[in-house]
N, C-alpha and C positions, 0 to 999 in steps of 0.2 A: 239885274239887281243882285241875284245870288252869285257870289264870287265862287268860281270853280277852279280847283287846283288838281291837276292830274299828276299821278305818280310819275316821277322823272322830271317834273318841272323844277326849276331852280329854287323856287320859293316853297315847295311842298313841305319839306321837313321843318323849315323855319316857321311857317305859318302854323303847323301842327304843334310845334314846341311852344309858340306864343300862346296858343289857346289852352295848352296844358297848365298854364299859370294864370288863367283868368280869375282865380279866386283871390288874387291879391287886391282886395277891396280898399278903397281910399277912405278908411275910417278915421285916419288922422286929421283929415280936413274938417270933420265935424266934431272931433273930440273935445276941443275947448268949450264949444256951446253945450255939448251934452253934459260935460262935467258941471257946468254952471246950473243946468236944469236939475241934475241929480242932487246937487248941494242945496238948491232952493227947496226942493220937495222934502229933503231930509230934515231941513230946518223948520219949514213952515207947514208941511203936510197938505191938508185939503185946501187951505187958502192959496197956496202956491199953484196947485193944480187948476183951480178955478181961474186964477189970473193968467196962467199959461194958455189955457184954452181960449181965453179972450184975445190974447196976443197973437197966437199962432193960427187959430182956427176961426177967429172972429165970431165967437158964439158964447152965449151965457150958459154956464153949467149950474143948475139949481142945486144939485147934490152929487157928490162923487159916487157914493155907494147908492145904487138904485134900490129902493125898498123891494123886497121879494114880491109883495102883492102887486106892485106896479109893473115890474118887468114880466111877471107871469101873465098878468092881464093883457099886456101888449102882445105877448107871444100868441095869445089866442085870437088875435085879429087877422092872422094869415088865413088865406083860403084853405079849405079842407084838403084840396088836392096837393097843396104845398106841404102841409103838415104830414100828409100820407107819404109823400116822396121823401121827406127828411127822415121820417120814422123808419121807412124801408131801408134807406141807406145806413142809418144808425144801427139797425139790426144786423146788417151784413158786416159792418165794421166791427161790431161787438163780437160776432161769432168768430171772425178771424182772430181777433186779439185774445179771445179766451184760450187759444192754443199757445199763447206766449206766457201763460201763468207759470210761475216757478214756485214750487212748494218747499224749496230748500232740501237739505238732506242731513242725515246723521249716519255714522258708522263707527264701529269699534275695531281697534287694531292693537293687539298686545296690551290690553288693559287701558288704552287711551281712547277716550271717546272724542270724536271730531265731527264737525258739521258746519252747516251754514243756515242761519235764520234769515228769512226774507220777510220784510214788512213794507207797507206803502209809506211814502212820505205823508206828513200830517196835513199839508196844504200845498196845492199846486196852482200856479197862475197860467192861464192860456190866453194868448194874445191873438186878436182877430183884427186885421188892418181895416182902416176906413178911408182909404185914399181913392185911387182911380176906380176901384170896383169893390163890391161887398162879397164876402165869401162865407156864406153859412156852412159850406162844406168844410172849411178850415176849422170851424168850431167843432164839428163832428169828429174830424180827424185828430184833434188834439184832446178834446174832453173825453171821448169814449174810451181811449186807452187808459186814461187816468182813472175813470170810473171802474173799468175792469180790474185795474190794479188794486182797487179798494181805497183810493184816496178819499178821505171823508170831507175835505173842503176843496172845491174846485171853483176858482175865481176867474170869471171871464172879464178881460179888459178890452173894451172896444169903444171908440168915440162915436157918439150918436147912434147907439145900437138900434137897428131897424127891427120891426116885428119878425122878419125872417131870421135874422141873427138870433133873436131871443127865443124863437121857436126851436131853432137848432140847439140852443143852450139847454132848453128844457128837456128835449128828447135825449140829449147826450149825457145828462146827469150833472150839469153845472148847478152849484149851490148859491153862488153870489155873482153879481154883475156890477162892475164899476164903469162909469161913463168917462173914460179917459183914453187918450191915445198917445202915440209918440214916446219919447224918452220919459216924459212925466208919468206915464202909465207904468213903465218898467220900474221907475223909482218907487211908486206907490206900492207895487207888489213886493219889491225887495226890502224896503225899509219899513213899510207900514205907515199909516196915518191915524188920525183920531177915529176915522170911520172905516178904514181898511186894515184888516189884520195882515201882517206880513206872511209871505209864503216861503216854501223851501225849494221850489223848483219853478222855473219860468220857461215856457215853451211857446213856439209859434213864430211864423214869419212876420217881417215888417220892413220898413224902409231903412235907409242908412242910419238914421238917428236911433231907431229901435235896435238895430244890430249893434251899434256902438254902445248903447246903454246896457245891453245884455252882457257885452264883453266886460264892461267896467264894473258891473255888480257881481260878476262871477267870482266865487270864493265866499261871498256873503251868502249867496244862494247858488244853486246849481242851475245850469241852462242846458238846452238841447244842443244848439249849434249857433254859429254866426251865419245866418242865411244871406245869400246873395241873390242876384237875378235868377229867375227860372231858366231852365235849359232842357233841350231835348236833342238826342242824337238818334237819327233814324239810319239804320243800315238796310239798304234796299238792293236786292238782286233783280235780275231782269224779269222775274215773275211777279214783281210788285206792281201795283196800279199807281202810276204817277199822280193821278188825281187824289188818291188817298194819302200818298206820301206827303204831298203838298199840304193837305188838310191837317195832317199830324204836326207838321212843322209850324203851321200857323196857329195851332191850338196852344202853343207856348208863346209864340211871337206876340199874340194879342194880349198877353198878360202885362207886358211892360216894354218900353222902348229899349231897355238894356238887356232883354232876354236873349238867349242864344239858341237859334234854330240851326242845328248842324246836321249834315247829311254825308253819308258814305255810300257810294254806289260802285257797282262792278263794271259799269260801262259809261262812256260819255253820252251815249244815246239816252240812257235813263236820266243822267244829270240834266241834259238839255230839256227833256220832256217835263221834269219836275219844275225846272225854272220857268217854263211857259205856263204851267198850271199855277204856280205861285202868283204870277202877274194877273192871271185871269181871276183867281179867287180873291186876291186883294182888292180888286176893283169892286167887289160886291160885299166886302166885309164891313159890318157896322163900325168896328174898331180899327178901320183901315190905317188911320194916321199912326196909331201906336204900333200895329203889326208891321207896317211898312218901314218904320224907323228901325225896328228890331232886325228885320231881314237885311236892310241896307247897311246897317252898322256892324252887325255880328253874324249875319248869315254866311255860312261857308259850306262848300261841298268838296269832298275829297274823292276823286275817282281813282280806284285802286285796281290792281291786276287780278287778284284772286281773293277767295274767302279768308285765307290765312292773313293776308295783309289787311283786310277789312277788320278782322278781330284785333290785330295789333293796333290799328289806329283807334278803334273803339276803346281799347284798354288804356291807351295814352290819354285820351280825352276824359275818361272817367266821368261819365255824364250822370246827372241826377236822374233823368229818364232815358232809358235805352230801349228803343223800339227795333226789334229784329224782324223786319219784313223780308224774310228770306226762307228758302226751303230748308227744312231741318234746323230750326233756330236753336234747339237744345244743344246740337253738336257745336254750333258756333259759340254759344254761351260758355261752353267748357273752356274756351280759350280766352275769355274775357273775365278778368278778375275783379275789375272795378266798375260797379254800376249801382245806382241807388234802387231803382225799380226796373225790372226787365219785362218788357211786353213782347210776348213770344208769338210769332206767326203773323200771317196776313190779316187775320180777323180780330186782332186785339188792339183797340185804340187806346192811346195814352189817356184819353178822357175817361175811360172806365176806371182807371186808377185814381183819377182826380175825385171821383164822386162815389162810386158804390161797389167797386170790386171787393174791397175789404181791407187791404193794407193801408196804413196811414199814408197820405200824400205829402206829409211833412218829411222832406228828404234833404240830405246834405247836398250843397251846391259847390260850384267852383272847384271841382276835383276832390272835395273832401270825402267822397265815397271811397277813396283809397284807404281811409282809416276810420270812417264813421258809418253809422247805420241809420236806417229809417227810424222815425219815432215809433216807440212801441211801449208795451206794458213795462218792459225792463227799465225804461227811463223814469218811472214813477215809483220805484222801489229802492230800498237800501238793504244791504246784506251785512250781517254780523257773523263773524267767525266764532264757532263754539269749540272750546277746548276743555277737557276734563281728564286729569290724571288720577289713577288710583295710587296708593302709596307704593305698591309693588312696582308699578309701571315707572314711577319717578325714580325709584332706587335703581331699576334696570337701566335707565337712560342717564343717570346722574353723571357718570364719568364723561359721556359725550358732551353733555351740556356744559359742564365745568371746563372741559378742554377748549371748547369753542369760545367761552367767555374769557378765558385766560389768553387765548390767541389774540383777542381784540383789546386786551388790557383793561377789562371791565370787571374788577374784583367784586363789586357789589352784586353783579349778576351771578357770579360764581357762588357767593355766599348764600344768595337767595335760594339756590339749589342745595348747597351743602348743609344748611341749617335744617333742611327738611328730611335729611337721611334718617 
């Protein structure tokens, strides 16, 4: 089931090159439908969201904005051990993200004061999917960084939010909850409705409709990224345990049929051993149908000659999750520029990053880690450049400013300097 490609095979490089472009998602296919949903919600607000929930989800929505007393009461219905686990994870995520706080800066140079002011956005929307599975962890991983950044309004959008989702919202610092999913939820957050105030930033993963809606509202609001299917790349040397490598691959395969479980090994022996383990573990997996489809469709193994080639392949693939099950993983990571989250060594499961290690598990997918970063506090702040000239400083720099303005043929710019001499 796991397709194996050995270095030197005729299709090795072409397969690798094809996977490097896996981020070319088919958003155009759903764009007309998403545009119609966005326009409907923009025009009719809450009424449209209620009707769309009935059409797409076959359910009645009593009210889009869930009263705070209602959702907080629902949050308290979870078992105490569940609340304890969510609170412990939130605490670890909070401590990590506190290191990302940016206080801004100011300095003076030749009578010119310069700096950068950092402030949080006024409102952020965090989306938690309600499809094949529920992810309270995603609520923590999106809302906690926003809370650490100091965002005063954090709005959770999730269809039919469960007590576990709402408990996660409570411990993460969410202030409002809306019962909406899909493109209509993104529309409510971006445009606002009678009951839902619009936000300035929308983050969180979702299906193709959610991803397309986020792309279409970008510019009116900011977004984190266009998320695609989850993916993991495990690089395993002969010291790795094939059983653990297979489990790591399946930890992402069970998310979605379109997920990418990818493997690089230094020997055919390891590749074959992992393939056997995958079959054995799939037979016992509760979400076997989903994981099996993922492995069958997108599972690939690249067998390479040495560590240098393993690093090259990993860098080309630019994976969301990079697990380095190798001796001296730090040395290998030095040669891999593109990775969303790196899991170093034999004893570091990707699942730790999904739940409680600390960094947000909301990561760029489809190779976007080449130019994008994990979700963090920096996603929920805006920066203002600060500039102040003294009169003496302006006079000292006036000739330079006027010369550059004249170079570009902008006389009004030059006068704005000259008249201040």
